[in-house]
N, C-alpha and C positions, 0 to 999 in steps of 0.2 A: 329493334330499328338502325341498331349498330351496326349487325351484320346486315340487313336490308341496303344498308347504303355503302357499306364498306365494297358490297357485291358488285353494284352498279357505279361505282364508281373504276373498278379493276374493267368493268366492261370498255366504259367511254376513254379509260386511257390507251388502252387496247387498239381500238378502232383510231385513235389520233395517228394519222400517214407523219406528219411531222413529227408528235414526241418518239417516237417508233425507231424512225428515222436518226433522230439528235441523240437517243439515251441507245440502240441498241445498234443498229445500222453504221451512225457515224466511227465509232472507234473502231471498230471492226477493220471497217477500209482505210482505218488511219495507221495500226497493227499491223498490219499486211503490208502497207508502203514504207513503215519503219522497218520491216525485218528483210524487205527488198534491199533496202536501201542498210544496212548497217548488219546484215548475217556475213557479209565476207570482207569488212571494212576491218577487224581487227587480223584479221589472215593474212592481209595484204600487211598488214605493219609490222609482220614479225621479220626477228633480226634471221636472214640466211647466213649461213657458215662463209667463211671470209675465205676465200683462198688465197696464200701467200704463199711464197718463196725464202729460203733461210740459201744465205751465201757462205759457207765456210771458209775460216784464211787461217793461216798459222797463228798467228794472234789473235784467236777466237775467243771469247767471253761464253763460259758453259754457264753458265746461269742462266742468261736469254737463252739460251740452246733449251735448255730440260724446261723452262718455264713457257716455253712453246712446244714442245714434244709434248708439255701435259695440259696443255691448251687445246691440243692438236686427237687428244684418244679421244675416241667412243663412250658417253657420256651425256650429263645430263650440262657437265659445265663445257660443252665444246663449244668451242668460238672458231675454231681457223682450220683451214686443211692446209697442213704446211708439206710441202715437198724441198729436197737439199738440191739446185742446183748451180752447175756455174754464172758465175757473173756475164758473161756473153748470153748465157740462154736467158737466165731471167730477164736482162732488159728485153731481146727479142719478145719472149709471155706477157711481160708489161706490155708492150706495144703495143700489143694484138687482144691486148684487154680479156688474156684467159685468166691472170692474177692482177691481184690489185694492189700490190706491193710487194719489197722485196727489202730485208735485210739483211746487212754484210755485219759477219759476227767477228767484228772488228775489236779490243782493246773499249774505245768506245764506237759501237754497233751504230752504222748510216743506215739511216730509212731512204729507203728510193721509194718516188710514186710519178704518176704522170698527169693526177686532178687531183681535187678537192672532194672529198666525199661523204658520205655514212661512214664505208668501208676503213679509207685510207684513215678518215681522223679517228676511228677504234683502233685499228695500227699504231698510231702514235698516242697514243693516248695510255693502251698498253704497255708499250715502251717508254715509256716516263715514269711509270707508274714501278716497275720492274727497277727501272733505276735510283725512285727513291727507297724501293724497298734496301735494298741493295746499298747503300749509303747509310739508311738506319740500324742494318747488319753489321756494317762494317767499325762502324762507330760505339755498337756496344762491347760488338770482339776486341777493338783493342785498349777498352774498359776495361776488361777482363786481362790481357795480356799487360798492359800497364801496375796494373793491384798487384800480379803477379810477379816482374820481373821487381818492380820496387821495394816488396818484401824480400823477394828473394836476397837482395841489395843490402839487406836493412838499413839505407837508409833513413827510413821516418817507420815509424812506428805504425800499427794497424791503422787506432785511432787518429793518430796524426794523418794520415794517409785521407780518411773518411769526413775531417775534415776539410782539405784540401780538393778533393773530388768530392763536392756535398751530392753532385746529380747521381753519383754511383749507387748513394745510400737509397735513392728512388727505386733506381734499378731494381737493388737486390727487395727493396717491398714488394717489387711488381710481380718481380719472378717468384719468391713466397705465396703468393697469392694464385698466383698461376697453378704453381706445384703441388698446395692442397688444397684445391679447389675447383671441382669441374663445372664447366657452364653447362647449365641447366637449361637450355632453351626449348620454346614448344611452339608450332608453327599452329598458331590459331584463325590462320586466313583461309579465305573463302580459296576452294579448288578452283571454280571460277569465276574467279572477281573479271569485269568486262564494263569498262565502264559505259560503255555504251547501255546497260541495262537503264539508264535514268531516264534513257525515252521511252520504255515502257512504262519506269513505275509511274511517267508524267502521264502516260497515256489511262493510268488506271486511277490514277486524279483530279486527270477530265472529263474520264467517266462517273466516279461520284459526285462531279461538283455538277454536271448534267442533269443530276439525276436530281436539281435546283428545280428545275425546268416543271417538270412534273410534279412539285410542289409548288412553286406557282398557277400552274395550271388548279391545280385541285382549291385555292383558296382565291382564285376571282372566281372562281363555278358558285362560293358559298358567300362568297361577294352582291349585294345588292344590285351594285350601280353597275354591275360588271356581267351578268348575265338575269337570265329568267327564273334559275334555280334558285339563285338568288333573293330574288322579288320574291318566290314563295315560299324558301324559308325566314324568311324576313320575318311574316306574317301569321307561321307557321308555331303553336304553340310546345315544338319540340324544341330538346336543349341543343341551343346552337353549339356547344364543345364538344357533346358527342360525336356531331354529324360533322365536323369539324376533321374534330379528331380522327374518325373512321376513315374519315377524307384523305388525310393526310395518311395514314398508317399504310392505303391499299397502293398511294403511291411511293411507300418507301418498297413494300415488296414487289410492284415495278421496278424499281430501279435496281433491288438485288437481286431481281433474273435475269436483268440484263449484265449489270456486274457478274455472275456467277459463267454468262455467255462466253461475254472478255477471257477471264483465268480456263475457260473450260480451252478455246480455241489457245488461243496463245499458248499454252502448254503442251494441249496436245495433240494440235495442227505445226504449230511454228515452233514446237519445241524451245520453251524459254524457260530459264530457271531461274526461278524466285528464291529458292533456299530451300531451307528443312521446314525452317517455322512456322509449318501450315497453320496451327491454331493460332500466332501470334498474328498472323497473315489475316487468318481472317477477325479476327477482331478488329486488327485495324480499317480494313473493306467495307465492317458495320460504322464505326465512328464515324470513317471520312465518307461514307453515303449519309451521314446523318447530316453530317456539316454541310453537305450540300444541298442536302431539302431546308437545312434552315436556311440559308442563304437565299435561298427560291420564295422559302414564306415571305421571308425576310423583306426580300424587294419587291412583293406581292400589296404586301399590308401595308406599306411607308409612302412607297410612289402611288402619285395619284397620275394615273396616265392610262391611255389603254392598253391591250393586251399584248401587240406588236411589239409595242417601246418595249415594256417589259420585258420583253423574250428579247429582244435582240442588248437589250442592258446585261441580260443574264448572262448570255451565250460571250458577252463583247469582255464583261468583268472575268467568268471562269477562261478566257482565250488568255488575255492578260497574266494573271494568274499564274498558266504554264509555263506562257513565256518564261518570266520571271524565276518558274522552278525548273527549267533548264528543260523544253519542249525542241523552240527551235536550236537552240543549242548548247551543250552538256554545259560548257565554261561560262556561259549566264549565270547557273548557282553559284558556281565559285566566287562571280566578279561581286555578284548583291550581298551573299554575303560576308564579304570583304568592305565593302562600301558601306551599306543602308544595312546589317545586318537586321536589323526592328522591321525591315518592310518583312523578312522572310517569315518572320516570328507570329507576323497577323497576314499572313496567306497561307487560306488554307490548303490550294496545293502543294505549299510549298514545305506543311508540315506533313502530308501524307506521304509525299515525294521521298519527306527524308527519315520518315515512320519506313517506307521499306528500304531507303540507303542503310539505315542505321543497322537493321538486322542482318542485308544480307552483306554487311563489311566488317562488323563488329561483332566483338565476343559479348560482350557485354551489353545490358537492355535498359540502360540508365536515359541515355538517350532516346530510344524508341519509345518507353512510356512517356517520358517528357514531349514528348510531340502528342501520345495519345491525349495527358490531358489538355494540353494546349485546344486540341479538337474539340474537347468536351465541352471546353472553358468557352472556346470560341462560339458554339452554337448554343450553349445556357445564354451568351448576352443576344444573339439573333434572335432566339425566343421570347427574349426576355420585353426585347421594346416589338417584337411585333405582335408579342400578345397585346400589350399597352395598345397598340396602333389598332387592331381590331375592336379591343373592348370601349375605345373611345368613339369610335363610329355613329356618328349620328345622320340620317336624313332628314331634310324637312318634306323631300318630294321623290320620290322614283320615276 
């Protein structure tokens, strides 16, 4: 009887146009819109090479000249395209917007721009950074010279000098550490970091939660006050638990098929990169689907209303959860995490999104497993209360 009910539940679900649209077609359509909207958004925000000019003078500051030459060479750290011009020619090119600005290499360099923008701000910040590092270097050099000259003249002993110039001792210790130890830095970040990925994560979480509609439908079909099938089941000698479980299992399979189609479409058609942890991605998708199914079963068993109202509530809850997890704006997830952190802890859409987020952005998996456990706890609580509600339901007449 289990497999018989399982088979016919599958047929019933696949014949429902409404269910196929919300669980199969709608996520694919939304994923296509996301791809069209966000595929080039990051490319348009990439920093372009800034064209500038340097005006040499008799009292030029060679430090600035060398730094800008380094920042203008080919390589990953290239920021500027630098050319050497006379000041009049630089003014002419600046007025024609052929360069973003120019620097007069005097003892104290002078920046000349004709507007306020990103390129001009970057140029100003670079010059300020060079100035700060130059001052620090001069201070360190002055300490060394002060120590050497003082010892040579035998005015004070070295110990006395360290008492007066205590800051020199700090500098000396830092230099010893720098000379004795090598930096051991390891880049563990993802090579394809993209903040727009959170949109596709919320799309997956939405698909997982939309599976709750399937769970809600099969529970309604087994309830005597919701369908003729439920009336027949209620008076039959068959095990109600086995029938309900076979129906729920069938809806879970249908949900996983839809989720697989979404992954296939986004990976092979839209070329979305979900990372390299494929087994953990599959695990999260399976548990996320279970949480969506549990939510649908809970709504169907607790609410005493018609099927259309339950469907509307289910869709509304799902979309609101996805909104809080960043579907309509990536900053929303940050806002909720900062101001209402508990809200995202109980939001299944946020748990699923955060699970993918942690796999994509972090080298450790503690945050991922926290979300996995949270989803399991969430599903267990909903299924517990749904089971209690279904067991307590009695009808005087149908």
